[in-house]
Backbone atoms as SQL, in Angstrom:
CREATE TABLE atoms (id INTEGER PRIMARY KEY, chain TEXT, resi INTEGER, resn TEXT, atom TEXT, x REAL, y REAL, z REAL);
INSERT INTO atoms VALUES
  (1, 'A', 1, 'UNK', 'N', 0.819, -1.202, 0.000),
  (2, 'A', 1, 'UNK', 'CA', 0.000, 0.000, 0.000),
  (3, 'A', 1, 'UNK', 'C', 0.860, 1.261, 0.000),
  (4, 'A', 2, 'UNK', 'N', 2.043, 1.139, 0.558),
  (5, 'A', 2, 'UNK', 'CA', 2.927, 2.299, 0.612),
  (6, 'A', 2, 'UNK', 'C', 3.397, 2.686, -0.792),
  (7, 'A', 3, 'UNK', 'N', 3.440, 1.711, -1.707),
  (8, 'A', 3, 'UNK', 'CA', 3.867, 1.995, -3.080),
  (9, 'A', 3, 'UNK', 'C', 2.874, 2.939, -3.755),
  (10, 'A', 4, 'UNK', 'N', 1.595, 2.785, -3.461),
  (11, 'A', 4, 'UNK', 'CA', 0.570, 3.638, -4.059),
  (12, 'A', 4, 'UNK', 'C', 0.785, 5.089, -3.651),
  (13, 'A', 5, 'UNK', 'N', 1.226, 5.309, -2.437),
  (14, 'A', 5, 'UNK', 'CA', 1.474, 6.669, -1.972),
  (15, 'A', 5, 'UNK', 'C', 2.621, 7.330, -2.748),
  (16, 'A', 6, 'UNK', 'N', 3.543, 6.523, -3.262),
  (17, 'A', 6, 'UNK', 'CA', 4.621, 7.053, -4.090),
  (18, 'A', 6, 'UNK', 'C', 4.199, 7.177, -5.549),
  (19, 'A', 7, 'UNK', 'N', 3.417, 6.224, -6.034),
  (20, 'A', 7, 'UNK', 'CA', 3.046, 6.203, -7.453),
  (21, 'A', 7, 'UNK', 'C', 2.085, 7.328, -7.834),
  (22, 'A', 8, 'UNK', 'N', 1.155, 7.658, -6.966),
  (23, 'A', 8, 'UNK', 'CA', 0.165, 8.696, -7.305),
  (24, 'A', 8, 'UNK', 'C', 0.836, 10.038, -7.567),
  (25, 'A', 9, 'UNK', 'N', 1.726, 10.545, -6.716),
  (26, 'A', 9, 'UNK', 'CA', 2.384, 11.823, -7.033),
  (27, 'A', 9, 'UNK', 'C', 3.276, 11.741, -8.275),
  (28, 'A', 10, 'UNK', 'N', 3.925, 10.598, -8.460),
  (29, 'A', 10, 'UNK', 'CA', 4.788, 10.457, -9.632),
  (30, 'A', 10, 'UNK', 'C', 3.955, 10.496, -10.909),
  (31, 'A', 11, 'UNK', 'N', 2.832, 9.799, -10.947),
  (32, 'A', 11, 'UNK', 'CA', 1.961, 9.785, -12.122),
  (33, 'A', 11, 'UNK', 'C', 1.387, 11.182, -12.368),
  (34, 'A', 12, 'UNK', 'N', 0.987, 11.877, -11.326),
  (35, 'A', 12, 'UNK', 'CA', 0.478, 13.238, -11.486),
  (36, 'A', 12, 'UNK', 'C', 1.549, 14.173, -12.028),
  (37, 'A', 13, 'UNK', 'N', 2.779, 14.034, -11.537),
  (38, 'A', 13, 'UNK', 'CA', 3.879, 14.877, -11.997),
  (39, 'A', 13, 'UNK', 'C', 4.199, 14.600, -13.472),
  (40, 'A', 14, 'UNK', 'N', 4.274, 13.339, -13.850),
  (41, 'A', 14, 'UNK', 'CA', 4.559, 12.983, -15.246),
  (42, 'A', 14, 'UNK', 'C', 3.420, 13.450, -16.152),
  (43, 'A', 15, 'UNK', 'N', 2.197, 13.299, -15.713),
  (44, 'A', 15, 'UNK', 'CA', 1.046, 13.775, -16.493),
  (45, 'A', 15, 'UNK', 'C', 1.085, 15.283, -16.684),
  (46, 'A', 16, 'UNK', 'N', 1.460, 16.005, -15.648),
  (47, 'A', 16, 'UNK', 'CA', 1.586, 17.456, -15.737),
  (48, 'A', 16, 'UNK', 'C', 2.680, 17.846, -16.726),
  (49, 'A', 17, 'UNK', 'N', 3.803, 17.106, -16.701),
  (50, 'A', 17, 'UNK', 'CA', 4.874, 17.371, -17.663),
  (51, 'A', 17, 'UNK', 'C', 4.418, 17.111, -19.102),
  (52, 'A', 18, 'UNK', 'N', 3.645, 16.061, -19.305),
  (53, 'A', 18, 'UNK', 'CA', 3.141, 15.750, -20.647),
  (54, 'A', 18, 'UNK', 'C', 2.242, 16.882, -21.140),
  (55, 'A', 19, 'UNK', 'N', 1.390, 17.380, -20.279),
  (56, 'A', 19, 'UNK', 'CA', 0.505, 18.487, -20.671),
  (57, 'A', 19, 'UNK', 'C', 1.328, 19.733, -20.993),
  (58, 'A', 20, 'UNK', 'N', 2.329, 20.037, -20.205),
  (59, 'A', 20, 'UNK', 'CA', 3.182, 21.201, -20.474),
  (60, 'A', 20, 'UNK', 'C', 3.924, 21.058, -21.812),
  (61, 'A', 21, 'UNK', 'N', 4.449, 19.874, -22.091),
  (62, 'A', 21, 'UNK', 'CA', 5.161, 19.649, -23.352),
  (63, 'A', 21, 'UNK', 'C', 4.195, 19.778, -24.530),
  (64, 'A', 22, 'UNK', 'N', 2.982, 19.259, -24.386),
  (65, 'A', 22, 'UNK', 'CA', 1.994, 19.375, -25.453),
  (66, 'A', 22, 'UNK', 'C', 1.644, 20.837, -25.725),
  (67, 'A', 23, 'UNK', 'N', 1.434, 21.609, -24.692),
  (68, 'A', 23, 'UNK', 'CA', 1.116, 23.038, -24.864),
  (69, 'A', 23, 'UNK', 'C', 2.288, 23.765, -25.514),
  (70, 'A', 24, 'UNK', 'N', 3.512, 23.461, -25.088),
  (71, 'A', 24, 'UNK', 'CA', 4.698, 24.092, -25.685),
  (72, 'A', 24, 'UNK', 'C', 4.810, 23.743, -27.163),
  (73, 'A', 25, 'UNK', 'N', 4.571, 22.482, -27.519),
  (74, 'A', 25, 'UNK', 'CA', 4.652, 22.073, -28.920),
  (75, 'A', 25, 'UNK', 'C', 3.566, 22.742, -29.760),
  (76, 'A', 26, 'UNK', 'N', 2.379, 22.881, -29.216),
  (77, 'A', 26, 'UNK', 'CA', 1.294, 23.522, -29.953),
  (78, 'A', 26, 'UNK', 'C', 1.592, 25.006, -30.186),
  (79, 'A', 27, 'UNK', 'N', 2.168, 25.672, -29.198),
  (80, 'A', 27, 'UNK', 'CA', 2.495, 27.090, -29.355),
  (81, 'A', 27, 'UNK', 'C', 3.673, 27.319, -30.292),
  (82, 'A', 28, 'UNK', 'N', 4.583, 26.355, -30.386),
  (83, 'A', 28, 'UNK', 'CA', 5.746, 26.531, -31.250),
  (84, 'A', 28, 'UNK', 'C', 5.470, 26.144, -32.692),
  (85, 'A', 29, 'UNK', 'N', 4.268, 25.649, -32.986),
  (86, 'A', 29, 'UNK', 'CA', 3.884, 25.387, -34.363),
  (87, 'A', 29, 'UNK', 'C', 4.183, 23.983, -34.851),
  (88, 'A', 30, 'UNK', 'N', 4.366, 23.044, -33.952),
  (89, 'A', 30, 'UNK', 'CA', 4.667, 21.676, -34.360),
  (90, 'A', 30, 'UNK', 'C', 3.490, 21.006, -35.069),
  (91, 'A', 31, 'UNK', 'N', 2.278, 21.438, -34.794),
  (92, 'A', 31, 'UNK', 'CA', 1.093, 20.793, -35.357),
  (93, 'A', 31, 'UNK', 'C', 0.424, 21.637, -36.438),
  (94, 'A', 32, 'UNK', 'N', 1.114, 22.626, -37.001),
  (95, 'A', 32, 'UNK', 'CA', 0.503, 23.510, -37.986),
  (96, 'A', 32, 'UNK', 'C', 0.239, 22.815, -39.319),
  (97, 'A', 33, 'UNK', 'N', 1.191, 22.074, -39.829),
  (98, 'A', 33, 'UNK', 'CA', 1.054, 21.457, -41.140),
  (99, 'A', 33, 'UNK', 'C', 1.275, 19.951, -41.016),
  (100, 'A', 34, 'UNK', 'N', 0.198, 19.219, -40.759),
  (101, 'A', 34, 'UNK', 'CA', 0.324, 17.789, -40.544),
  (102, 'A', 34, 'UNK', 'C', 0.487, 17.013, -41.848),
  (103, 'A', 35, 'UNK', 'N', -0.068, 17.531, -42.946),
  (104, 'A', 35, 'UNK', 'CA', -0.017, 16.808, -44.215),
  (105, 'A', 35, 'UNK', 'C', 1.145, 17.228, -45.095),
  (106, 'A', 36, 'UNK', 'N', 1.815, 18.287, -44.769),
  (107, 'A', 36, 'UNK', 'CA', 2.897, 18.792, -45.607),
  (108, 'A', 36, 'UNK', 'C', 4.052, 17.815, -45.752),
  (109, 'A', 37, 'UNK', 'N', 4.467, 17.207, -44.662),
  (110, 'A', 37, 'UNK', 'CA', 5.581, 16.267, -44.739),
  (111, 'A', 37, 'UNK', 'C', 5.199, 15.024, -45.531),
  (112, 'A', 38, 'UNK', 'N', 3.967, 14.568, -45.363),
  (113, 'A', 38, 'UNK', 'CA', 3.534, 13.379, -46.094),
  (114, 'A', 38, 'UNK', 'C', 3.430, 13.669, -47.586),
  (115, 'A', 39, 'UNK', 'N', 2.989, 14.844, -47.952),
  (116, 'A', 39, 'UNK', 'CA', 2.828, 15.182, -49.364),
  (117, 'A', 39, 'UNK', 'C', 4.127, 15.637, -50.016),
  (118, 'A', 40, 'UNK', 'N', 5.117, 15.961, -49.221),
  (119, 'A', 40, 'UNK', 'CA', 6.377, 16.423, -49.807),
  (120, 'A', 40, 'UNK', 'C', 7.073, 15.324, -50.585),
  (121, 'A', 41, 'UNK', 'N', 6.771, 14.081, -50.267),
  (122, 'A', 41, 'UNK', 'CA', 7.350, 12.967, -51.010),
  (123, 'A', 41, 'UNK', 'C', 6.936, 13.064, -52.465),
  (124, 'A', 42, 'UNK', 'N', 5.678, 13.368, -52.702),
  (125, 'A', 42, 'UNK', 'CA', 5.170, 13.440, -54.065),
  (126, 'A', 42, 'UNK', 'C', 5.636, 14.709, -54.771),
  (127, 'A', 43, 'UNK', 'N', 5.798, 15.792, -54.032),
  (128, 'A', 43, 'UNK', 'CA', 6.216, 17.056, -54.637),
  (129, 'A', 43, 'UNK', 'C', 7.648, 16.999, -55.136),
  (130, 'A', 44, 'UNK', 'N', 8.525, 16.313, -54.436),
  (131, 'A', 44, 'UNK', 'CA', 9.929, 16.253, -54.840),
  (132, 'A', 44, 'UNK', 'C', 10.087, 15.547, -56.184),
  (133, 'A', 45, 'UNK', 'N', 9.302, 14.515, -56.426),
  (134, 'A', 45, 'UNK', 'CA', 9.392, 13.808, -57.699),
  (135, 'A', 45, 'UNK', 'C', 9.016, 14.725, -58.850),
  (136, 'A', 46, 'UNK', 'N', 7.979, 15.528, -58.666),
  (137, 'A', 46, 'UNK', 'CA', 7.550, 16.447, -59.717),
  (138, 'A', 46, 'UNK', 'C', 8.628, 17.485, -60.006),
  (139, 'A', 47, 'UNK', 'N', 9.216, 18.029, -58.970),
  (140, 'A', 47, 'UNK', 'CA', 10.256, 19.034, -59.162),
  (141, 'A', 47, 'UNK', 'C', 11.473, 18.416, -59.859),
  (142, 'A', 48, 'UNK', 'N', 11.801, 17.174, -59.502),
  (143, 'A', 48, 'UNK', 'CA', 12.936, 16.503, -60.125),
  (144, 'A', 48, 'UNK', 'C', 12.663, 16.268, -61.612),
  (145, 'A', 49, 'UNK', 'N', 11.433, 15.870, -61.939),
  (146, 'A', 49, 'UNK', 'CA', 11.076, 15.655, -63.337),
  (147, 'A', 49, 'UNK', 'C', 11.148, 16.951, -64.126),
  (148, 'A', 50, 'UNK', 'N', 10.691, 18.046, -63.529),
  (149, 'A', 50, 'UNK', 'CA', 10.734, 19.336, -64.229),
  (150, 'A', 50, 'UNK', 'C', 12.176, 19.769, -64.468),
  (151, 'A', 51, 'UNK', 'N', 13.039, 19.568, -63.497),
  (152, 'A', 51, 'UNK', 'CA', 14.445, 19.925, -63.665),
  (153, 'A', 51, 'UNK', 'C', 15.089, 19.055, -64.738),
  (154, 'A', 52, 'UNK', 'N', 14.712, 17.783, -64.728),
  (155, 'A', 52, 'UNK', 'CA', 15.281, 16.866, -65.705),
  (156, 'A', 52, 'UNK', 'C', 14.814, 17.235, -67.119),
  (157, 'A', 53, 'UNK', 'N', 13.533, 17.604, -67.249),
  (158, 'A', 53, 'UNK', 'CA', 13.013, 17.990, -68.559),
  (159, 'A', 53, 'UNK', 'C', 13.690, 19.257, -69.063),
  (160, 'A', 54, 'UNK', 'N', 13.902, 20.213, -68.165),
  (161, 'A', 54, 'UNK', 'CA', 14.532, 21.462, -68.588),
  (162, 'A', 54, 'UNK', 'C', 15.985, 21.228, -68.975),
  (163, 'A', 55, 'UNK', 'N', 16.681, 20.351, -68.257),
  (164, 'A', 55, 'UNK', 'CA', 18.067, 20.070, -68.624),
  (165, 'A', 55, 'UNK', 'C', 18.114, 19.274, -69.925),
  (166, 'A', 56, 'UNK', 'N', 17.140, 18.383, -70.151),
  (167, 'A', 56, 'UNK', 'CA', 17.088, 17.639, -71.408),
  (168, 'A', 56, 'UNK', 'C', 16.795, 18.563, -72.579),
  (169, 'A', 57, 'UNK', 'N', 15.910, 19.533, -72.378),
  (170, 'A', 57, 'UNK', 'CA', 15.583, 20.452, -73.467),
  (171, 'A', 57, 'UNK', 'C', 16.778, 21.346, -73.798),
  (172, 'A', 58, 'UNK', 'N', 17.563, 21.710, -72.790),
  (173, 'A', 58, 'UNK', 'CA', 18.755, 22.518, -73.064),
  (174, 'A', 58, 'UNK', 'C', 19.809, 21.669, -73.773),
  (175, 'A', 59, 'UNK', 'N', 19.882, 20.372, -73.429),
  (176, 'A', 59, 'UNK', 'CA', 20.810, 19.486, -74.128),
  (177, 'A', 59, 'UNK', 'C', 20.364, 19.279, -75.576),
  (178, 'A', 60, 'UNK', 'N', 19.041, 19.164, -75.779),
  (179, 'A', 60, 'UNK', 'CA', 18.513, 19.014, -77.127),
  (180, 'A', 60, 'UNK', 'C', 18.811, 20.243, -77.967),
  (181, 'A', 61, 'UNK', 'N', 18.701, 21.409, -77.366),
  (182, 'A', 61, 'UNK', 'CA', 18.993, 22.650, -78.083),
  (183, 'A', 61, 'UNK', 'C', 20.470, 22.709, -78.458),
  (184, 'A', 62, 'UNK', 'N', 21.324, 22.261, -77.551),
  (185, 'A', 62, 'UNK', 'CA', 22.758, 22.247, -77.836),
  (186, 'A', 62, 'UNK', 'C', 23.075, 21.254, -78.952),
  (187, 'A', 63, 'UNK', 'N', 22.410, 20.103, -78.948),
  (188, 'A', 63, 'UNK', 'CA', 22.610, 19.119, -80.010),
  (189, 'A', 63, 'UNK', 'C', 22.160, 19.667, -81.354),
  (190, 'A', 64, 'UNK', 'N', 21.041, 20.389, -81.365),
  (191, 'A', 64, 'UNK', 'CA', 20.529, 20.972, -82.600),
  (192, 'A', 64, 'UNK', 'C', 21.506, 22.000, -83.142),
  (193, 'A', 65, 'UNK', 'N', 22.072, 22.812, -82.244),
  (194, 'A', 65, 'UNK', 'CA', 23.048, 23.820, -82.682),
  (195, 'A', 65, 'UNK', 'C', 24.290, 23.152, -83.255),
  (196, 'A', 66, 'UNK', 'N', 24.728, 22.044, -82.643),
  (197, 'A', 66, 'UNK', 'CA', 25.913, 21.333, -83.148),
  (198, 'A', 66, 'UNK', 'C', 25.631, 20.734, -84.522),
  (199, 'A', 67, 'UNK', 'N', 24.447, 20.206, -84.702),
  (200, 'A', 67, 'UNK', 'CA', 24.080, 19.621, -85.999),
  (201, 'A', 67, 'UNK', 'C', 24.028, 20.706, -87.076),
  (202, 'A', 68, 'UNK', 'N', 23.542, 21.880, -86.728),
  (203, 'A', 68, 'UNK', 'CA', 23.471, 22.970, -87.700),
  (204, 'A', 68, 'UNK', 'C', 24.875, 23.457, -88.045),
  (205, 'A', 69, 'UNK', 'N', 25.779, 23.436, -87.065),
  (206, 'A', 69, 'UNK', 'CA', 27.157, 23.850, -87.326),
  (207, 'A', 69, 'UNK', 'C', 27.849, 22.867, -88.263),
  (208, 'A', 70, 'UNK', 'N', 27.501, 21.593, -88.150),
  (209, 'A', 70, 'UNK', 'CA', 28.122, 20.574, -88.998),
  (210, 'A', 70, 'UNK', 'C', 27.658, 20.680, -90.446),
  (211, 'A', 71, 'UNK', 'N', 26.466, 21.174, -90.699),
  (212, 'A', 71, 'UNK', 'CA', 25.935, 21.294, -92.058),
  (213, 'A', 71, 'UNK', 'C', 26.622, 22.386, -92.751);
């Protein structure tokens, strides 16, 4: 029974700390954008494809210029 007298204050203290940490995280903006990180996976692929297409088009333009120089 003496253990309960120690456990109750410890559980209350830990619970109070959890509430304080949650409030601090909410005020610092940790929960502002919940879907952004999950969707960023898909956004990076699109940006990579666009960069690749633009570099390919610049390479194609350079190849066309070289072919015209050879004629």
